[in-house]
DRENRO-279569 format. One record per residue: residue in one letter; x, y, z of N, C-alpha, C in turn. Coordinates in pm, whole numbers, plus 50000, padded with zeros to 5 digits. Each point is the difference from the previous one (the first is absolute). Layout:
residues N
AXYZXYZXYZ...
***
This chain:
residues 551
M725893054814019498645004450162499604995550125S500015010150117500094984950075498045002449987V500244989250142498604995650017499075007750018D500445011150104498605008049998499735009449910D500935000849900499805005949900499624995249873K499664987950041498904986349907498855007649943F499475006850060498175008949938500005007149994V500435011249900500215012150026499195008949903I498985005550057498835002149871500365019749939Y500295006749863500425012449993499175002549874G500035017550102498705006949863500805000249881P499485008049887499735000949890501615011550016D500804990049879501095017249979501174997950135Y499994990750073500525001550140501825008349877G500315004950154501315004749969500035007649861G499085007749960500435009349839499895016750099P500115007349918500085016250095499095001850094L501015007950079498954999750137499855020849966P499165003750071499955021549984501555002050049K500375007950002501405006049962499335015150114N498825009249956500195010650067500074999050129T499675009650114499355000850108498685002350029L498854998550120499065006149959499885019049961G501475001850123499705015949939500085004049855Q501074995849963499895002749806498374993749961E500054991050029498334995649982498575008550015I499805005850094499385007450029500195015749921L500845002750013500545014049944499234998749866E500734988549927499804994049881498605004149934S499504990650048498614999350035499015009249987L500115007450103498935012650044500465013449881L501334997849995500545009849843498924997049930S500254985649924499114993249881498155003849988T499885004650131498455001350054499425008749901N498735002149939499105010449981499715009450134G500575007049998500225005650162498195006849998N498894997749943498865002649995499104991150070D500684984849953499674987950042499784998850191I498414999049989500094993850171500804989450095A500355001250071501454993150036498944993050164M498985005450044499664989050073498555016150070E499014987450047498925011650000499074984250142D499705013350075499214995850131498604992649998A500174986349997498494999749960498814996750076F500735013150120498615006950089499335011350003T501495007349962499575015349974499945004949841G500874993449938500185003249821501385008249993R501015003450100500505008249973501084995449957K500715006249882501104992149955501585011649952L500944985450007501485009549998500754994249840S500405009949939500124997849844501554991250075Y500094993149824501245000150023502065011049967K498955011149940500565008550010500175006850198T499115001050081500225006550101500144991750060L500624980950000501004992450038500665002549946L500675002649913501205003249962500865008150104Q499645008750001499925011950044500524999050114E498844997450076500374998550165500994985950051V499884992149868501514993950069500934998950040C500425010449871501085005449958500215008650113N498855008650012500685016250092500174992750174L499244988750018500524992250079501164988650080A500014997149851501714991250054500915007649980E499915015149919500935011250061500215005150108A499044997350090499655004450151500864996850024L499704982650045500274991750062501894998550019R500475004649797501694997950043500075010150073N499415013849917500635011450135500384998750187Y498444992550039499814994050097500874986250115G501824995749849500864996149986499274981250056C499344995849901499264992449988500934992949918L500384985949993501224994249962499574987649899P501144997249878499524984349995499794987750045G499024999550091499664985150099499394999850105T500245022049974499025000650151498494994649959V499304996250145498974997249993498635013650069I499544998549908498585008150014498814988650009S498655008950103498884984850024498785010049954V499264992349928498565009049975498744996250064S500065004650091498014987750029498975012349987S499124987349889498575009949993499524992249969E497885006949960499874984649998499645006549812N499714993649937499605004449899499755012849942N500945008649881499445013749991500615005649830L500285012749978500545000349885501565009850038E500015001050077501615002850063500984989649982F499384986750149500494990249983501095001249885F500554999049963500894991249859501165014749978I499305009850077501305014749955501084998050034P499964994850182501444996650047500034989749955V499804983749955500504993449970501015003249873L499295000049903501035008149866500785008650015A499835005450097500705017850011501364990950038S500514993750151500524992650030501404991249922L499234990249954500194991249881501335003649886L498875008950014501105012349855501405001650063I499885008450122501294998150057500874992350081G498914982449959500984991050087499495001450134C499505003650059499384998050116499394987449995I499594996050134499364976849968498845009750108V498824998649913498235002150095499624990350093A499944996750134499444995550041498714995050048P498625006049911498654993250041499934994450139I498615007250022499775001250145498124993650003N499774995250065498234996649986500585011250122H498545008549968499575008950027499064994950144S499404991350007498974997250119500704989450047Y501454998750026501074996950096499305006450150T500374989850122499685006550159501605001550025E499945016750021501315001450077500674994050088T500134986950017500564984350018500644991849945E499084997949832500184999749897501365008249879L499525015949995500715007749993501535001750065N499704998250104501894994550059500374997649975H499684986849968500374986649934500205003749890T499425000049873500345004349875501175012649962L499365012750077501425007650028501384996950006N500024989950111501254999650042501394988549913I498854993449869500494994649956500865002849917S499225018249938500075006649877501225013150027K499515000850139500505015850021499985007349926P498915006649912499775013149967500995012050008K499935009849915500755014550044499115007649991V498934997349858498865007250041498724991249931V498515004150057499104995350043499165004749922F499214994449830498415009449936499364992250037C498515009350125499164988349997498915009149977S498214998650016499915009149982498725007750177S499155002849955499875014050113499214990150111E499314986949890499184991850121500704994450077V501924995849998500224992550112502065004150046V499545018050010500535009750022500814993250133D498855000850060500575007050147500524981050084K499634988149890500374992950104502184998049959F499985007349872501375002849913500435008850109V499695017350054500675004950044500394991050139K499204995250042500094990650152501704997849998L499664985149950501344990749952501275013049977K499245008349857501705008750002500945001150143L499255006550079500785001350139500234991350114E499694987249945500494989750051501094994349924L500144995649867500214992949964501835010649957G499905011049966501325005550011499935000349832F500774994449942500584993949865498615010249845I498845003350051499285010749899500475010950023D500315005349903500515012549973498475010049959K499214994549903498755010949921499354992850010I498335004550042498704991749977499705009949900I499124998849848499675004049958498514999249924I498955005249997498834999049995500234998349816I498934988249954500385006649845498145002249968D499755001650093498015004649934499125008550019S501325006850075499395010950062500095013549865N498615007350022499745013349912500575013550096L500954998150046500045009550080501475006949972T500465011550015501605002450008500624997250084V499355003150141501114997550107499014992850107S500904986650052499244982650050499565007050142G500805012750033499445010050181500474987250158N500684991349936500504990850108501254999449948P501015006950108501565002549940500904984350039Q499504987549982500364987249988500124997049859T498595005149933499944991949863500175011149876E499765006549846499805004849915499334989949878T499265013749965499274988549897500905001949924L499384991849873500924996949882500015014849901K499375007250019500295010349873500515009650093E500485004250146500175009350092501774993649990Y500474987749945501024995850049500705003349861V499164996749924500315003749775501135011250073F498955010349997499545014950016501064999450036N500054998650151501355006050071501124997849974S500324981749931501415000149968499984997649878L500045008249882499865008249846499935010350013K499035008350173500415013449959498865009949917G498684989449962499415004849898500334998049882R501224993349943499844996649847499964982050014T500125000349826498824988649979501374992049882V499904988349954501154992250024499974998549798L500205001449919499865001049846500244981750022P499244991649950500114981649969500504999949949Y500555006349867500734990949894501485004450025N500065007650078501534998650070500094993750119F498914996550107501084991550120500714982249946R500555003350062501114989049960499384989450180P499774990249929499474983550105501524992449982F499584999650185501494985450079500154994049887V501174996549948500444985449886501044988950084D499764988750032500884994650051499724981549960D500674991750025499904983749962497995001250106T499584995549937498224995249989500044984150085E501204990649989499884988650059499695010850139N501115001150037499925000850207499845016150050L499855006449917499015013850015498874995150052G499445003350143499095001850073498365007549999A499514996149929498275008049965498994999250130F499694992649987499174994550124500224991650077I499255001050182499904996850101498935000750034L499174978049935498624999050055500504993450098C498355001550086499984990950149499604982149934S500544996350031499524982849981498384996950035S499544988949976498404997150054499605004550062G500924994450198499694995950116498754992050020T500214986749877499154989550082500064995250091T501294995649979500874995250062500745003050160G499845011350032500555009550076500165009149923L501185013050164499465013549899501285005349857P499885012949955500054998649876501305003849958K501144993549925501315004449977500155007949905G500435012349959500495004749903500724992449799V499304999349894500264992349927500955014149918L501384998749981500625010249898500044992549876L498895012649922500424991449863500865011049885S500524998449916500575004549923499535007749892H500735013949954499525008449813499434988549932L501074990149990500624988149881498484997650047N499304989050127499184998849999498675002250001I499865010949980498975007349969499615006449871M501344999949924500165002449902499334987149856V500494987350069499174988249981498904999449969R499825005350146497704995950044499785009749866I500585010649971499275011049911500534991949878A501054994549907500074992649903498774988949959H499694997250093498754985550015499115003949936S499815014250112498395007349933499325001749882R501125005749918500025001649871500184984349933I499784988750025500234989449933498744994849920S499395006049947499234998349887499404985950038D500694989049998499484982550022499435000950184Y499585005450063499835002350145498995016549980Y499885006549975499685011550007499355009649892F498725003050017499115008449904500415013350014M499595009749799500485012750087498755010050109K500025004450070498815009050070500385011249983K499135006050046499525013649972499385007950132A500544988750090499475005350123500014987750138D500585003650096500734993950114498855003650139L499854987150084499794999550070500415007450175G500475007050060500465001050071499765003550165L499504985349992498934988150166501054995950078M501044998449926500834987350051500755013050107P500134993150139501135014450095501865002549917F499785012549995501305005249939500854994450026F499954999550182501254998750060500754984350040H499014994549918499944983249968500744998549805G500854986550067500524997949871499414998649871F498134993350085499214995349818499655020749985G499855005850013499415003350033501305018149938L500664999150057501695005349964499635003249824N500814979850039500514999249821498995000049899V498684994750017499285004149892499455015850010T499745006050065499975013449983501275009549934L501234993150090500945005649889500075000449858G499934985049974500374994149915499205006549860A498365004750099498695009849903500395014049926L500985002150083500295017350040501744999449889L500454991849978501014999949918499784992249873N498814993749975498964997749935499515011749896K499825009550098499205011649940498464997450025D499444988750050498705003649968499075006350112K499115001450076499155008750104499634989450095V500695000450111498864997150099499285002850082I499044995350038499065005950089500204993250147V499755012350065501015005850109498854988050131M500084993150076498265002150085501334995050156K499225011750077500935002150146499384985050036R499464995850003499304990150084498854988349918F499734990250079498414989949934498915003949965D499725001449921498345011050043499124984549873E499504997050066498974987249852499445008349901D499515008050056499005007749849501085008149915I500705008050054501705008549922500954989849921F499674990350089501374991349903498744989549883L498854998350061499524999549821499965008049936K499485014050045499185012749899502125000549915S500675000850093501794998449930500004993849921I499604986749981500174994749897499025000849883Q498744997750010498635007749946500795012149902D500055011850050500305013049943501455001449882Y501304997150085500975002449951500304987949922K499434987549921499704988049963501364993250034I500884999550120500624989750030499844985649926G500984994549903500164991049951500864985750089T500555008850052501304984950100500205006850166L499234988450017500225004450142501124990450113S500295009050048500884992750078500074994850142L499484987650037499215003350134501294989150122A499165002550135500074985950088498964986949984P499914993950016499144990050095498815007650056P500315005950100498535004650024498785008549877L500605003349958499595011749932499354990349859A501024991050009498854989849871499354992750044V499744999050132498894991350052498785010450036F500225013350014499155011249977499145002049885L501584994949926498715005949837498834982049980E500974994750060499254980549980498235004450050K500045002850166499365001450091498405013050029S500945011249962498675009550023499755003549879P498855006550055498575000749945499905012149940K501085004650049499375016749942501414997349799V500284992550003501344999249861498754997349935L498494999049973499264992649970499275016149932K500155008950073499475019549979501195012249917Y500744991950009501055006149889500584993949822D499815008049919500704994449873501494997850025L500264982350009502064997550017500404996949864S499035004349901500114987649891501245009649904C500395008250111502195006449921500514993850042I499644990650085501394987850097499914984049906E501835001649951500164992849856501124988850154D500545006950068500634991350020500595001450141I500624986450155499355003250083501814992850043I500595014850093501124987650007500265004850182C499934986750102500014993950116500914994550010G500965002350160501365003950012499705002750192A500654998250089500434997050108499644989750106A499324991449957499604989350051498664988049913P500494985649972499454992849908498385002949991L499554997949911498095000849963499814988149964S498814994050105499744989049901498864999649912K500244988549932499094995249872498345011150032H499674995450047498634999050045499805017949929T501245008450060499055013650002501035002649837E500584996649947499895001449901499344995249925N499404992549961498894992949948498785008350008A499945004550160498685007249989499915014249973I501365003650027500265019349907499924998549815R500924989049991499414998549817498634996549976K499064996150057498824996549922499135016350106R500175002950045499535015750021500715016349891L501155001350028500355009849873500184999349890I499115003949901499654988549868501235004649893N500675009050035500355007849876501674987850059L500374999150109501474995649993500574993449981K500774999149893500904989249989501294994350005T500215003250144501254988850048500285009050202L499514989450052500465003750139500864987850040R502025005750076500715000049967500394999050147Q500844990350065500445003350093501624997450006G500685009450056501424999050052500834998950105Y500514998350018501434994250116500635008350042G500595005350111500835006350004500365006950201L500635007349995500615002650157500695015250019S499905006850052500845011650048501694996549956E500024987350068501894995750006500025000049792A499255004649968500544991149881499235005549869T499545019450034499995003549901498525000949931L498694994950142498795000749914499734984749910T499924998449919499654995149890500714988749925I500274986750009500804989450031499284991749859T498754997149994499254991849967498915005949927M499774998849873498555007349919499424987049925I498675000549987499974990149898499145015849929E500554992649829500355005249892498405005449936K500615010049914498545008650075498814990649780G499054996849992499564993649974499434983150021K501704999850146499284987550027499204994750122Q499414989149997499144999550137500594985750040R500665002450158500354984750078499265006550140E498724987049990499335002050125501034999450124G499995008450123501114996450124501615001649989S500115004449870501455004349923500525009450093S501095005250044500925015149973500455002649893G499984984949919500785004749873501704998549955K500495004349882501444991049987500645008550046V501825003650024501105003450040499965013349885M500025009450055500245014549950501675006149947N499695010649874502014996049925500774999450173H501314997849940500954999850053499834996650165M498764994950031500234990050118500104983749992A500274999750089500024983550035499384993350098M499944986050059499214995950113500644986149997K499654997250105500144986650006499124991150076I499234992250067499644989750113500774998850040Q499554997450206501404999750056499774989350097D500414990350027499574991150125499995003850111P499545006950107500265003650083500914996350121V499914987650012500774994050054501504999649928S500144988149903501304996649945500645010549948G499135014449924500625010149932500264999949802K499464980949990500024995749825498935007749978S500125002649863499125008249905499074983749932L498725007250027499024990949966499394999949836G499424985049948499325003149905498345007049945P499694995249871498775001750029498924997750100N498955010150090499214989650007500094992850107Q500715005750074500794999150126499975013650121V499914997950107499945013150097501125002150024G500395014450019501165004650074500015011950072E500745003450020500095018150002500905004349865I499335015049957500455004649881501485008150045C500765001849870501325004750076500355009549829I500455012150035500235009349862501805009450055K500064993349839500845017449933499714999349886G500815013250032500155013849866499885006650039P500135014749933499705013950051498845003850017L499394996250085498375005350026500174993550176V501554992450001499994995250156500335011850116M500045008250056500195006350097501305007150022I500995007850048501195004050064500234988950108G498494997950072500114995650170499615011350045Y499594986350162499385011950095500195008750071Y500185018449992500495010550024500775003750152N501694994049995500314997650184499104989450040N500594986149984499664990850034500504984349904E501485003550014500544989649967499744988250048K499654994750119499224988550080498974998749847A499415005050032498474999549899499964995749902T501125005849937500044995449828500724990349991T501684995150110500384988149948498344988849953E499614999650123499464994350078498404993649830T500175014749964498974995649889500414997449873F501294999550005500434994749849501014986250005T499684990049894501204990650014500985005750018S501104991050014501334994749982500455007549854D499544990449888500355009449869498995007949925G499335008150077499155011749979498984999149996W499134989850029498135003849935499635005650132L499555003949978498725009850090498564986350005K499714992250138499144998950062498905007450040T499044994749924498975007350039498864999450131G500294985049999498874996750110498494992449971D499975002349842498894998849981499934985549927L498834988450009500034992049926499024998049888A500734999849883499234989849838500614988149975Y499514999849873500424988149919499995006649860Y500485000949934499774997849824500004986949878D498675002549928499674994049951500844992949843D499874991449915501244995349862500145014849939E499145004349998499595014449874501185008350144K500264997450055500135012050088499805011150055Y498544995650046499195010850065499924999450165F499935005750077500014999550122498835004750060Y499774990550150499084998650091500695008050129I498865008650061500735001250130499434993150093V500534993250101498924989750034499805006450175D501325003050085499685017850096501995000050051R499115004850141501295005050033500474994050078L501654989850001500934992850060499084999650113K500825013950122499335002050110498884999550036E498984996249934498375004850014499754983550000L500414996249941499694980650047499335000450171I498884993249965499404994650111500924982950002K500314999250112500704987749995498584987650101Y499454992649933498404989850099500714986349929K500844995350135500094984150014500984997649955G500985010649878501194994149925499115006649854Y498975003449945499324997749918500395016849961Q500485006749912499835019249982498865004749879V499985007950116498405002949957500145013249942A499775006649859499935016549961498435010350106P500865001449983498345014150110499185003549844A501485009149920498804996249870499294995749885E499864983550062499064990949946498535005850067L500234994150170499055001150051499255018149960E500885011249997498815010949978499824999049826A500344995349931499105001449865498914988650034I499904991750018498954994550067498615005650063L500375002950088499635009150106498935010749907L500825009549921499775007549914498765002049902K500304986949982498494990649901499085006450072H499564998650148498614997950066499765011450019P498625001149945498945011849997499775010650095K500264997650114500154999550103501125012150050V501104994149926501505006450043500765013349926R500135010950045500355011349955501824994450001D500815002650098501244996049975500244990650166V501544996449924500474988350121501804997750019G500134995850089501445000950028499984986750126V500994987549973500014987950027501755005650089V500554993250062501024991050098499754992950072G500624994650076500674987350055499535003250113L499284992650107499845004050130500894986750134P500765009950062501054986050089499084991150008D500874984049999498994984950092501054995950062E500044997650061500974988350063499554987449953L499084995949933500194983149952500295004249874S498945012549971500344997549802501225013549934G500484998050128501065012849880498745012750021E499405004649894499435006649944498555004649970L499264994650037498384998349921499505019249956P499464995049810499935012049999498845007650028L499905013449996498995010350009499115008549920A499555002550042499165013449888500475009750038F499375016549976499575011350044500015001649835V498045001550103499485011649838498685004250058V499655006249829499575008550060498885003749928L498494997949979499174994749965499415015649915H498924997649873499405012749936498675005150100D500295013749931498845006550154498964994849984G498984997350130498544992949975500164986350041V500794992149967500274987449941500164997050181S500114986149999500334995150208500404985549986A500764994650015500564984149981500584995650084T500084987250034500394992050084501654995450042E500415001050055501444992049989500314985350054K498594995049893499764983049996499735000749948E499615011749894498984995949885501635004549912L500905008649947500985001649978501184981549959Q500624998850201499744990549992500044989249909L498514993650006499834994849920500254996949800Y499605016750024500294997549856501495005449944V500365003550076501504993649929500734984950014A499374991750146500474990450004499204991249856S498565004249934499424990549849501355003049917L500675005750004500875004449857501584997950016L500245000750113501464992850038500354993750089S501034988949965500544992150043500175006850187P500034984250071499914999850140500915013150092Q501214998349937501275009950078500205013449921K498735004349930499705011550004498435008950066H499634992250017498545003850142500335012850077L498845001650026500365016750057499514989150164R501334995250112500094996650106500015010750086G500385007849993501105008450008498945012450055G498525002949930499304998850036499375016449869V499075007450037499505013549962499505008450085I500305016849945499805005650045499785012149936F499345006950010499315007849897500605016050123I500225007149828500795016450041499435007749932S500285012149995499555007049926500985003149877E500914992350088501055012149810501274991750042I500434989849870501515000950022501135007249944P501205000350139501225005650019500404998249806K500265007249951501444997649862500495012750012N501814999549925500715016049954499265005949879P499995004649943499905012249931499744993449841S500794988349964499924993049883499084986850005G499264999050131498894990550015500394988750016K501455000350051500374982650076499635003450187I499504980650011498895004150126501534999850104L499765003150085500825004450132500004991250056R500084988250047499864984350057500895012250109R501524998050031500184999350106498635011250112I499245007749927499035004050148498784993149977L499654991449904499144992250077500454986050002R501524996450055500354992650110500205002050132E500235016050006499705002350175498785005449979K498944997849961498735002249986499444981450133A500254992649892500174988849981499844994050153K501875006050077500414994250093498425005050089H499335007550061499254997950065498934996949981C499404993249947499124983949943500304987850125K498884997450018500024991950118499514991149943P501574985150037500184987849981499254993349971R500224995749929498124992049937501294983149914L498774989950014500314987050001499854998449842E500814992649967499644997849837499104995350012T498645003349878499004998249980500094989549841K499014988750029500334995149847498615005749966L500385001649843498855010549864499034988749936
***
């Protein structure tokens, strides 16, 4: 064994049997075996419902229509929409026939859409009526989009020669007939090399890249969702996390294939969120840290009966111990509050706290079929317990690569095939992992490495602070000075000096807010809740130069 592989942590049953089905086979088998009258999705705002029977029929009809249009295995289609009942119809239909699905953030500007569309170059775009105008304009400019289909319109005819409604497209293609789901034949191929999704990387350090995930990647993720050591049996899931993002996409896809009911939220509304948990008796919540902080701090939480919540799974960014403990005290029937760790490049979740276990601040142990190690980012040597280094991953959840970007793919993998995550962490003697921070986001102050996440966790404990993001302010003498962007609770005020002294009273000198405090109305984040520090760094460039202060 080489020195580099001296310390490798394996998940349970490593090397055991892997799923053999394609997603198309899994989708069809799962939908055919449901009770057709059961509700697949229900709109939390309007109460509108979509049954599994209707979902199956519409998915098969659209899949046949796409085949008729010339969409072949490997053809890329995109879906761009706010969360709604129709979102997964083109997703499931495309996977059924071997097309690659490229979900796109519907709130992107035209500039961002231009960049993202040029990564995957979709042949067909499915979008909501809310964003169709942006795509019509880009269709004419880009040249590779053949068709735009509006998924949420009740109209039979769109009225725009550049677009069709979903109903219009299917009716015209099938000439009014319907497909018999039992006779439909999904595309079958080698799941390991068959592309399923092109997801946008988080974009926390630069422009997003296209993460190409395989059918095998997603099938292993679904298999994980069925392991009783990690997941409770559920009757309903809350579809709040954006469906276009890897977090919301994977959780909701798993819910549908596990025959749960998904309560769909088009947008976050504090009262609808809490009322949905109460009325639909949501037992397990999958959250990003901003929502966890909301449950911790919002006075509205006390107005609703949330006694149904037994399990909270938090991912996408580290959650502080303070927030964990505060939520446990507030939700009286909560059995477990668990963190997981993952990234788009490794199909969402790599580590998870087991059901019934409690490890404050930990993201859990390595999941089935996967291998992880902590690597010194300079020497490349693997590290033992309680030593901080970069997380590296191997296994069937790891992406095929960045779509049409061989250079970025090569840079992201080691020569012997380990995915370098760019995340810093350590594991303890019992092989529980603890995330420290992003490697590229560390602040370098006079040779010290300062983790923004640690400063953010401290500031979130302050009673006046609602949200915070910390970055390094370039400084000629010190390298970088820690600078905090702070959002205060409504109706309260605080001074820069007050928060600087607060941090100085709790942390060592190199972690003091020598770069200052800037009060803003909102911390920029991506859909999964990760702070977009590159935007904060741009804001920091406009700060007045300041002398390093002693606190």
